[in-house]
Structures are given as C-alpha cells and as structure tokens.
C-alpha positions as CSV (number, residue, x, y, z in Angstrom):
1,M,80.8,94.5,69.2
2,Y,81.9,93.6,72.7
3,I,79.0,92.7,75.0
4,G,79.0,92.5,78.8
5,L,76.3,90.5,80.5
6,D,75.4,90.8,84.2
7,V,73.7,87.5,84.6
8,H,71.3,86.7,87.4
9,K,68.6,84.1,88.0
10,D,65.7,86.1,86.6
11,T,67.4,88.9,84.7
12,I,70.3,89.6,82.4
13,H,71.6,93.2,81.9
14,I,73.3,93.9,78.6
15,A,76.0,96.5,77.9
16,L,77.6,97.3,74.5
17,A,81.2,98.4,73.7
18,P,81.6,99.1,70.0
19,G,84.9,97.9,68.6
20,N,85.5,101.3,66.9
21,G,86.2,102.9,70.3
22,E,82.8,104.6,70.8
23,E,81.4,105.1,74.3
24,V,80.2,102.1,76.2
25,R,76.4,102.1,76.7
26,S,73.7,100.1,78.4
27,Y,71.5,98.2,76.0
28,G,68.9,97.2,78.5
29,E,67.6,94.3,80.6
30,V,66.0,91.0,79.5
31,R,64.7,88.0,81.2
32,G,67.2,85.4,82.5
33,D,66.2,82.6,80.1
34,L,68.0,81.6,76.9
35,N,65.2,82.6,74.6
36,A,65.2,86.2,75.8
37,I,69.0,86.5,75.3
38,D,68.7,84.9,71.9
39,K,66.2,87.6,70.8
40,A,68.4,90.4,72.0
41,L,71.6,89.1,70.5
42,S,69.9,88.2,67.1
43,K,69.0,91.9,66.8
44,L,72.6,93.0,67.5
45,R,73.9,90.3,65.2
46,G,71.9,91.8,62.3
47,V,73.9,95.0,62.7
48,H,77.2,93.7,64.0
49,P,77.9,90.2,62.5
50,K,80.8,89.6,64.9
51,L,79.9,89.5,68.6
52,S,82.2,88.8,71.6
53,V,80.3,88.2,74.9
54,V,81.6,88.0,78.4
55,Y,79.9,87.4,81.8
56,E,81.0,86.6,85.3
57,A,81.1,83.0,86.7
58,G,78.4,82.4,89.2
59,P,75.6,80.2,90.4
60,C,74.0,80.1,86.9
61,G,76.9,77.9,85.6
62,Y,78.1,77.5,82.1
63,A,74.7,76.8,80.3
64,L,74.8,80.3,78.8
65,Y,78.4,79.8,77.6
66,R,77.6,76.5,75.9
67,H,74.4,77.9,74.3
68,L,76.2,80.9,72.8
69,T,79.2,79.0,71.5
70,K,76.9,76.5,69.9
71,K,75.4,79.4,67.9
72,G,78.9,80.5,66.8
73,I,79.1,83.5,69.2
74,T,82.4,84.1,70.9
75,C,81.9,83.9,74.7
76,A,84.1,84.0,77.7
77,V,83.5,83.5,81.4
78,V,85.6,85.4,83.9
79,A,86.2,85.0,87.6
80,P,84.7,87.8,89.7
81,S,87.8,87.9,91.9
82,M,90.0,88.6,88.8
83,I,88.0,91.6,87.5
84,P,89.9,94.9,88.1
85,K,88.1,97.2,90.5
86,R,88.8,100.8,91.5
87,P,89.3,101.2,95.3
88,G,87.1,104.2,95.5
89,D,84.1,102.7,93.6
90,R,81.3,102.2,96.2
91,I,78.3,102.0,93.8
92,K,77.3,98.7,92.4
93,T,74.4,98.1,90.1
94,D,73.6,95.6,87.4
95,R,73.9,98.3,84.8
96,R,77.3,99.5,86.0
97,D,78.6,95.9,86.3
98,A,77.5,95.1,82.7
99,I,79.1,98.3,81.4
100,K,82.4,97.6,83.3
101,L,82.5,94.1,81.8
102,A,82.0,95.4,78.3
103,R,84.6,98.1,78.7
104,L,87.3,95.8,80.2
105,H,86.5,93.1,77.6
106,R,87.1,95.5,74.8
107,A,90.4,96.7,76.5
108,G,91.6,93.1,76.8
109,E,91.8,93.3,80.6
110,L,89.8,90.1,81.2
111,T,91.0,86.5,81.2
112,G,88.5,83.8,80.7
113,V,88.3,80.8,83.1
114,Y,88.6,77.2,82.0
115,V,85.1,75.9,81.1
116,P,84.8,72.2,81.5
117,S,82.9,70.0,79.0
118,A,79.4,68.8,79.9
119,E,80.8,65.4,80.8
120,D,83.6,66.8,83.0
121,E,81.1,69.0,84.7
122,A,78.8,66.1,85.4
123,L,81.7,64.2,87.1
124,R,82.6,67.3,89.0
125,D,79.0,67.5,90.3
126,L,79.3,63.9,91.4
127,T,82.6,64.4,93.3
128,R,81.2,67.5,95.0
129,A,78.1,65.6,96.0
130,R,80.3,63.0,97.6
131,E,82.2,65.8,99.4
132,D,78.9,67.2,100.7
133,A,77.8,63.8,101.9
134,V,81.1,63.4,103.8
135,I,80.5,66.7,105.5
136,V,77.0,65.7,106.5
137,H,78.4,62.4,107.8
138,K,81.0,64.2,109.9
139,R,78.5,66.6,111.2
140,A,76.2,63.8,112.3
141,R,79.0,62.2,114.2
142,Q,79.8,65.4,115.9
143,Q,76.2,65.9,117.0
144,L,76.1,62.5,118.6
145,S,79.4,63.0,120.3
146,A,78.1,66.3,121.7
147,L,75.0,64.6,123.1
148,L,77.0,62.0,124.8
149,L,79.4,64.5,126.3
150,R,76.6,66.6,127.7
151,Q,75.5,63.5,129.6
152,N,79.1,62.7,130.7
153,I,79.0,59.4,128.7
154,R,82.6,58.8,127.6
155,Y,84.0,56.1,125.4
156,P,86.7,54.2,127.3
157,G,88.6,53.2,124.2
158,K,91.3,55.2,122.4
159,Q,89.8,55.9,119.0
160,A,86.2,56.7,118.2
161,W,84.1,55.4,115.3
162,T,86.0,52.1,115.0
163,Q,84.2,48.7,115.1
164,A,84.8,48.6,118.9
165,H,83.3,52.0,119.3
166,K,80.2,51.0,117.3
167,R,79.7,48.0,119.6
168,W,80.0,50.3,122.6
169,T,77.3,52.7,121.2
170,A,74.9,49.7,120.9
171,R,75.2,49.3,124.7
172,V,74.7,53.0,125.6
173,S,71.7,53.8,127.7
174,M,70.6,57.4,128.1
175,P,69.2,58.6,131.5
176,H,65.8,59.6,130.1
177,P,63.6,57.8,127.6
178,V,63.2,60.9,125.4
179,Q,67.0,61.2,125.2
180,Q,67.2,57.6,124.1
181,I,65.0,58.5,121.2
182,V,67.3,61.4,120.4
183,F,70.3,59.1,120.6
184,Q,68.8,56.6,118.2
185,E,67.8,59.4,115.7
186,Y,71.4,60.6,115.7
187,M,72.6,57.0,115.1
188,N,70.2,56.6,112.3
189,A,71.4,59.8,110.7
190,I,75.0,58.6,110.9
191,D,74.1,55.3,109.2
192,E,72.1,57.1,106.5
193,A,74.9,59.5,105.8
194,H,77.4,56.7,105.6
195,Q,75.3,54.8,103.2
196,R,74.9,57.9,101.1
197,V,78.7,58.3,100.9
198,E,79.1,54.7,99.9
199,R,76.4,55.0,97.2
200,I,78.0,58.0,95.6
201,T,81.4,56.5,95.8
202,E,80.2,53.4,93.9
203,Q,78.6,55.6,91.3
204,L,81.9,57.5,90.9
205,R,83.7,54.2,90.4
206,L,81.2,53.2,87.7
207,A,81.4,56.6,86.0
208,M,85.2,56.5,85.9
209,E,85.1,53.4,83.6
210,T,83.7,55.5,80.6
211,W,85.2,58.9,81.5
212,R,87.7,60.3,79.0
213,V,90.3,61.0,81.7
214,A,90.0,57.5,83.2
215,P,93.6,56.6,82.0
216,V,95.0,59.6,83.8
217,A,92.9,59.0,86.9
218,R,94.2,55.5,87.1
219,S,97.8,56.7,86.6
220,L,97.5,59.3,89.4
221,Q,96.6,56.5,91.8
222,A,100.2,55.4,91.5
223,L,101.0,58.3,93.8
224,R,100.9,57.7,97.6
225,G,97.8,59.2,99.2
226,V,96.0,59.6,95.8
227,S,93.0,57.2,95.8
228,L,90.2,56.8,93.3
229,V,88.3,59.6,95.0
230,A,91.3,62.0,95.2
231,G,92.4,61.4,91.6
232,A,88.9,61.8,90.2
233,S,88.2,64.9,92.2
234,V,91.3,66.7,91.1
235,L,90.7,65.9,87.4
236,A,87.0,66.7,87.6
237,E,87.9,70.1,89.1
238,L,90.9,71.0,86.9
239,G,90.3,69.0,83.7
240,D,93.4,68.4,81.6
241,L,96.4,69.1,83.7
242,T,98.7,69.5,80.7
243,R,96.9,72.7,79.6
244,F,99.2,74.4,82.0
245,D,102.6,75.1,80.5
246,N,104.5,74.0,83.5
247,P,103.7,72.7,87.0
248,R,104.4,76.1,88.6
249,H,101.5,77.6,86.7
250,L,99.3,74.8,88.1
251,M,100.5,75.4,91.6
252,A,99.8,79.1,91.3
253,F,96.4,78.4,89.8
254,L,95.5,76.3,92.8
255,G,96.6,79.0,95.2
256,L,99.3,76.9,96.8
257,V,102.1,79.4,96.3
258,P,103.0,82.0,99.0
259,S,101.6,85.5,98.7
260,Q,104.3,88.1,98.2
261,Y,104.7,91.8,99.1
262,S,108.1,92.9,97.9
263,T,109.4,96.5,97.4
264,G,112.9,97.6,96.7
265,P,115.5,95.4,98.5
266,H,112.8,94.0,100.9
267,Q,111.2,90.7,100.1
268,R,108.3,89.5,102.2
269,L,106.4,86.2,101.7
270,G,103.1,85.4,103.4
271,A,100.5,82.7,103.6
272,I,99.4,80.9,100.4
273,T,97.2,82.9,98.1
274,K,94.3,80.5,98.2
275,T,93.2,81.5,94.7
276,G,91.7,79.1,92.2
277,N,89.8,76.0,92.9
278,A,89.3,75.4,96.7
279,H,87.8,71.8,96.2
280,A,91.0,70.6,94.4
281,R,93.2,72.4,96.9
282,R,91.5,70.8,99.8
283,M,91.7,67.3,98.3
284,L,95.5,67.8,97.6
285,V,96.1,68.8,101.2
286,E,94.3,65.7,102.4
287,S,96.4,63.5,100.1
288,A,99.6,65.2,101.4
289,W,99.1,63.9,104.9
290,A,100.1,60.4,103.7
291,Y,103.7,61.5,103.3
292,R,104.3,62.0,107.0
293,F,105.3,58.3,107.2
294,P,108.5,56.8,105.8
295,A,108.7,56.1,102.1
296,R,107.5,52.6,101.2
297,V,105.3,50.8,98.6
298,S,102.5,49.2,100.6
299,R,100.4,46.3,99.3
300,G,97.5,48.6,98.4
301,L,99.8,51.0,96.5
302,R,101.4,48.1,94.7
303,E,98.0,46.8,93.6
304,R,97.1,50.3,92.3
305,Q,100.3,50.5,90.3
306,E,99.8,47.1,88.5
307,D,99.5,47.4,84.7
308,L,100.8,51.0,84.8
309,P,103.7,52.1,82.7
310,Q,107.1,51.9,84.3
311,K,107.7,55.6,83.7
312,V,104.6,56.4,85.8
313,R,105.8,54.2,88.6
314,D,109.2,55.8,88.5
315,I,107.6,59.3,88.9
316,A,105.5,58.0,91.8
317,W,108.5,56.6,93.6
318,K,110.5,59.7,93.0
319,A,107.6,61.8,94.4
320,Q,107.3,59.6,97.5
321,A,111.0,59.6,98.3
322,R,111.2,63.4,97.9
323,L,108.1,64.3,99.7
324,C,108.6,62.0,102.7
325,H,112.1,63.3,103.1
326,K,110.8,66.9,102.8
327,Y,108.2,66.2,105.5
328,R,110.8,65.0,108.0
329,R,113.1,67.9,107.1
330,L,110.5,70.5,107.7
331,A,109.2,68.8,110.8
332,A,112.8,68.8,112.2
333,K,112.9,72.6,111.7
334,G,109.8,72.9,113.9
335,K,107.3,73.8,111.2
336,L,103.6,73.4,111.9
337,K,102.1,70.2,110.4
338,Q,99.5,72.3,108.5
339,V,102.3,74.3,106.9
340,I,104.2,71.2,106.0
341,T,101.3,69.4,104.4
342,T,100.5,72.5,102.4
343,A,104.1,72.6,101.1
344,I,103.8,68.8,100.3
345,A,100.6,69.4,98.4
346,R,102.2,72.1,96.3
347,E,104.9,69.7,95.1
348,L,102.5,66.8,94.8
349,V,100.4,68.5,92.2
350,G,103.7,69.0,90.2
351,F,104.2,65.3,90.1
352,M,100.6,64.9,89.1
353,W,101.3,67.2,86.2
354,A,104.3,65.1,85.2
355,I,102.3,61.9,85.2
356,A,99.5,63.5,83.1
357,K,102.2,64.4,80.5
358,E,103.0,60.7,80.2
359,V,99.4,59.4,79.8
360,P,97.4,60.2,76.6
361,M,93.9,61.5,77.2
362,A,90.9,61.7,74.8
363,K,89.8,65.1,73.7
364,A,86.6,66.6,75.1
C-alpha cells in the first residue's frame, strides 16, 4: 500500500494508493501528532503488512520520517519543488495534495531527499543559528550607519568597523540627548550580536571535536577560503559528499550549474539553476572570493594543513593554482565578479568532493 501524507502543524491528511492498481482514494484526516498517525497506520498495517509512506519536506522536519522508519515502515521525504505539477491545475487542497503524492509515489515519479542523521541535523541547526546571528549583527551595523548618515556624521577613515572605527564611534556626540540614547542602544545591539556570533562559533568548534565528520571537516580546511565555519557548514548541510557518484552531480545538486534551454541546433545557457541547498551554496560562494588573489600558501593556511595527509595538501594546492588562474582569466575577459565567484564555487565543491574521497568518515 502506497500512502501519501499531506503534513501540517495540526493535521495530517492521508491518501491510499493500492499496489494492485486500484483507484487512489482519500483515507481521511488525523491530528498532527505522532500518536494519531500511529493509530491510523496500525489499522492499515493490519490489512496491508507492507506500507510505503511519502510526504513533502517542510517546516515539520524529519521527526515523522525517523519515527516511521524506527517502526519498520518504509518512508521517503520529497522536495516540493521536484513534485510534478500540471500547468492547468489551479485547485490545491490537503486532500488533493495527499492523493497526488500517493499516486506519484506508486508510479515511481518521486525521488526522496537526503535525510540527515539526528547528530548531523543538530550540527546543521548550530551552523544555521550562527548564520542567523551574523545576519542580525550585519543588520545592527547597518541601522547604526543609517542613523549617523541621517545626521551627516561621517567616518573620516577608509574602512568602517575596524578598531580605529570603534574608537571613533566612542567619540561620536549626537545633536540631541534622545538621539544619543538611540545611538547607544544601537551600539549595545552591535556588541550583543557580536558576542552571540562568538558564542555560537565557540560551540561549533567544541561540537566538531566529537562529530563523525570531523576528519573530513579538518581536511577541507586545507583549501583556501575554507575555514572551520565554512567546512562545518557545508558538511552539516550536505552530509557525506561521497554519496554523489561524481562531482558534477554534486554541483548540479547545489544549483551551481547553468540553466539550459536547447532545442534542435540551438543551445542556450542561462543563469545558474539555484536548486538544492541555498545555505551551502551561499557559503561556497563566500569561500570562492578568496581566490581573487594570487596563489600562495599563507601562514594561516599552512597551520591548517599541518598533520594532514600529503594527498590532501596536493589536492588543495592544485585547487588553488587552478582557481586563482581561472579568476584572473575570467576577469581579463570582463566577466562580472559575481559571475566569476560563482564559477569558482562550482569547481571548488568538486575539489571538496575529491578530498572527501581521500578521508575516511564514520557511518551515521
């Protein structure tokens, strides 16, 4: 029996697609908790011993998936963007969604997404919490800068948020006492946001010591532009990189390959597809900016490469020589910096895949 679940916070709608080809039908709606779905599936299991369940990935996470697989029920989670949809279909209800899932699941038209282990998901939550904290920190700085600009108070130096800039802000005096209070509140918000980023970063460093992918994360830091945060974030989002057959599959999964519309003799390439994991893609693009400078092994990079296998260091140097040259070559052609860094990020993840192949990792 193939079962489609339309999962929401408070309700779950169930649809059934018998394996003998009978018509797909709605089974009904239950509460959104695990006990309610257990009761419904136990009744079905009494009649159909073999159940295969599918539901869409969403804000409810993977708790239902782990609960069902623990009970021996086959379960898959599918990405909403990869579910086939008819262009003329303009009616959407929970019942119709569950029926569509059950029908497509029986036809084999759905591909399940990668479900991380509980430990991997915990580290992913930690890296995303740091990302959120960085965004809050950046927004607090922008709010303070906007306040100063409205009062025509301009920093005379070249670069903001350096030590010199912080000393300058300590001497800033606003024209009105109330505005001085606002200024100080923004300064306090910046300090609190910075401390939050530092706390989460430290927790990430401690968690990495016992994480099963720690050897791979340390090896990825041999690459230029890939620090502790970048390596941990990519692995927390993607899991085992070697589950992809080749690096091109990984590049396509991350949405870093060009979109294509080709027909007959005409071939047309567009912007990158931006499918897959946006968090990992953003981190890779940030790391790719490091390759705009000439290739060299800095002191910090040399320290990160200590105690790593020679093969990993060779891959890292090959990546740096290739990607730095590519950046200069594309820049000479007049390509936009954003386009260049995206192309660098696409190849960078290929070198990450090669390093992950060389480093053993414990199973989840």
